[in-house]
C-alpha positions as CSV (number, residue, x, y, z in Angstrom):
1,X,-52.8,-72.0,37.5
2,X,-56.1,-73.3,37.6
3,X,-57.8,-70.0,37.5
4,X,-55.7,-69.1,34.3
5,X,-56.3,-72.4,32.6
6,X,-60.1,-72.1,33.3
7,X,-60.0,-68.3,31.9
8,X,-58.1,-69.4,28.6
9,X,-60.6,-72.2,28.1
10,X,-63.6,-69.8,28.5
11,X,-61.8,-67.2,26.2
12,X,-61.3,-70.1,23.6
13,X,-64.9,-70.9,23.7
14,X,-65.9,-67.4,23.4
15,X,-63.6,-66.9,20.4
16,X,-65.0,-69.7,18.7
17,X,-68.5,-68.7,18.8
18,X,-67.2,-65.1,17.8
19,X,-65.3,-66.6,14.9
20,X,-68.0,-69.1,13.9
21,X,-70.5,-66.0,13.8
22,X,-68.5,-63.8,11.5
23,X,-67.7,-67.3,9.5
24,X,-71.5,-67.8,9.2
25,X,-72.3,-64.2,8.1
26,X,-69.5,-64.3,5.4
27,X,-70.9,-67.5,3.8
28,X,-74.4,-66.2,4.3
29,X,-73.7,-63.0,2.8
30,X,-71.8,-64.7,-0.1
31,X,-74.7,-66.9,-0.7
32,X,-77.2,-63.9,-0.7
33,X,-74.9,-61.9,-3.3
34,X,-74.3,-64.7,-5.5
35,X,-77.9,-65.6,-5.8
36,X,-80.0,-62.6,-5.3
37,X,-77.5,-59.7,-5.2
38,X,-77.5,-57.4,-2.1
39,X,-80.7,-56.4,-0.4
40,X,-81.0,-54.4,2.8
41,X,-84.3,-56.0,3.5
42,X,-82.4,-59.4,4.0
43,X,-80.0,-57.8,6.5
44,X,-82.0,-59.2,9.5
45,X,-81.4,-62.7,8.3
46,X,-77.6,-62.4,7.1
47,X,-76.7,-60.7,10.7
48,X,-78.8,-62.1,12.9
49,X,-81.4,-64.9,11.8
50,X,-79.1,-67.1,10.1
51,X,-76.2,-67.1,12.5
52,X,-78.3,-67.3,15.6
53,X,-80.0,-70.4,14.1
54,X,-76.6,-71.9,12.7
55,X,-75.0,-71.3,16.2
56,X,-77.9,-72.6,18.1
57,X,-77.6,-75.7,16.1
58,X,-73.7,-76.0,16.1
59,X,-72.9,-74.9,19.4
60,X,-72.4,-78.6,20.7
61,X,-69.3,-78.8,18.5
62,X,-68.1,-75.2,18.7
63,X,-68.0,-74.9,22.6
64,X,-65.9,-78.1,22.8
65,X,-63.4,-77.1,20.3
66,X,-63.2,-73.5,21.6
67,X,-62.7,-74.9,25.2
68,X,-60.2,-77.4,24.5
69,X,-58.2,-75.4,22.0
70,X,-58.5,-72.3,24.2
71,X,-56.8,-74.5,27.1
72,X,-54.4,-76.5,25.0
73,X,-52.8,-73.7,22.7
74,X,-51.7,-71.7,25.6
75,X,-50.2,-74.9,27.1
76,X,-48.3,-75.8,23.9
77,X,-47.0,-72.2,23.3
78,X,-46.3,-71.0,26.8
79,X,-42.6,-71.4,25.9
80,X,-42.3,-71.2,22.5
81,X,-41.3,-68.1,20.3
82,X,-44.0,-66.1,18.7
83,X,-43.0,-67.8,15.3
84,X,-43.3,-71.2,16.6
85,X,-46.6,-70.2,18.0
86,X,-47.6,-68.9,14.7
87,X,-46.9,-72.5,13.3
88,X,-49.0,-74.4,15.9
89,X,-51.5,-71.8,15.6
90,X,-51.9,-72.6,11.7
91,X,-51.8,-76.5,12.4
92,X,-54.3,-76.1,15.0
93,X,-56.6,-74.0,12.4
94,X,-56.2,-76.3,9.7
95,X,-57.3,-79.2,12.1
96,X,-60.3,-77.3,13.4
97,X,-61.1,-76.1,9.6
98,X,-61.4,-79.8,8.8
99,X,-63.3,-80.8,11.5
100,X,-65.7,-77.8,11.2
101,X,-66.2,-78.2,7.5
102,X,-67.0,-82.1,7.8
103,X,-69.7,-81.3,10.3
104,X,-71.1,-78.6,8.3
105,X,-71.1,-80.5,4.9
106,X,-72.6,-83.7,6.8
107,X,-75.5,-81.2,8.3
108,X,-76.1,-79.9,4.5
109,X,-76.0,-83.5,3.0
110,X,-78.3,-85.2,5.7
111,X,-80.6,-81.9,5.4
112,X,-80.9,-82.0,1.8
113,X,-81.2,-85.4,0.9
114,X,-84.9,-86.4,0.8
115,X,-86.3,-89.5,2.0
116,X,-87.0,-90.9,-1.5
117,X,-83.0,-90.2,-1.9
118,X,-82.0,-91.5,1.3
119,X,-81.5,-95.0,-0.1
120,X,-79.1,-93.9,-2.7
121,X,-75.7,-93.2,-1.0
122,X,-74.2,-91.6,-4.0
123,X,-76.4,-88.5,-4.1
124,X,-75.7,-87.9,-0.1
125,X,-72.0,-88.4,-0.7
126,X,-72.0,-86.2,-3.9
127,X,-73.8,-83.5,-1.6
128,X,-71.3,-83.9,1.0
129,X,-68.3,-83.7,-1.0
130,X,-69.9,-81.0,-3.1
131,X,-70.3,-78.6,0.2
132,X,-67.0,-79.8,1.3
133,X,-65.1,-78.9,-1.5
134,X,-66.9,-75.3,-1.7
135,X,-66.1,-74.4,1.7
136,X,-63.0,-76.0,3.0
137,X,-60.4,-73.6,1.7
138,X,-62.2,-70.4,3.2
139,X,-62.8,-72.3,6.5
140,X,-59.3,-73.7,6.9
141,X,-57.7,-70.2,6.2
142,X,-60.2,-68.4,8.2
143,X,-59.8,-71.1,11.2
144,X,-55.9,-70.8,10.9
145,X,-55.9,-67.0,11.2
146,X,-57.9,-67.0,14.5
147,X,-55.8,-69.9,15.9
148,X,-52.4,-68.4,14.7
149,X,-53.6,-65.1,16.3
150,X,-54.5,-66.7,19.6
151,X,-51.3,-68.6,19.8
152,X,-49.4,-65.8,18.9
153,X,-51.0,-63.5,21.7
154,X,-50.3,-66.7,24.1
155,X,-46.6,-67.2,23.3
156,X,-44.4,-67.2,26.1
157,X,-42.0,-64.7,24.6
158,X,-38.8,-67.1,24.4
159,X,-36.2,-65.1,22.3
160,X,-34.5,-66.4,19.5
161,X,-31.1,-65.6,21.1
162,X,-31.5,-67.5,24.4
163,X,-32.3,-70.8,22.3
164,X,-29.4,-73.3,21.7
165,X,-29.2,-74.4,18.0
């Protein structure tokens, strides 16, 4: 049981890093296309540079979230049907998406406010909520897809006809 829990936790950490990489590439690609248009010369930045920099900067939140939910989701859904596991996965994805969006928006707001503006809390909050609003829906949907797929795969396989109403 311990080995299974450890392997689930490590799988959750790995999946969180893979999911974050793909989400970062999506955001960077979206920004590149909206700003400059697609250019093959920026492919190294889009697929390697920006994701590695961002993952190196945000691993402290990605790994604990992945370890925690990699361990907790299988424990929650081990005796649930696949449909119930999907619900657990979506709710978990909403929570993870909100947390991750808050961390990213905080980082964006803290990094873009100059020292002259640091005394003006209004500009900081404006940048925070602007970044939060622009990415929260995509991040929640994306995290919900990953966590619900993981929960679905870890569902215990209880049958609907075996349950009592």
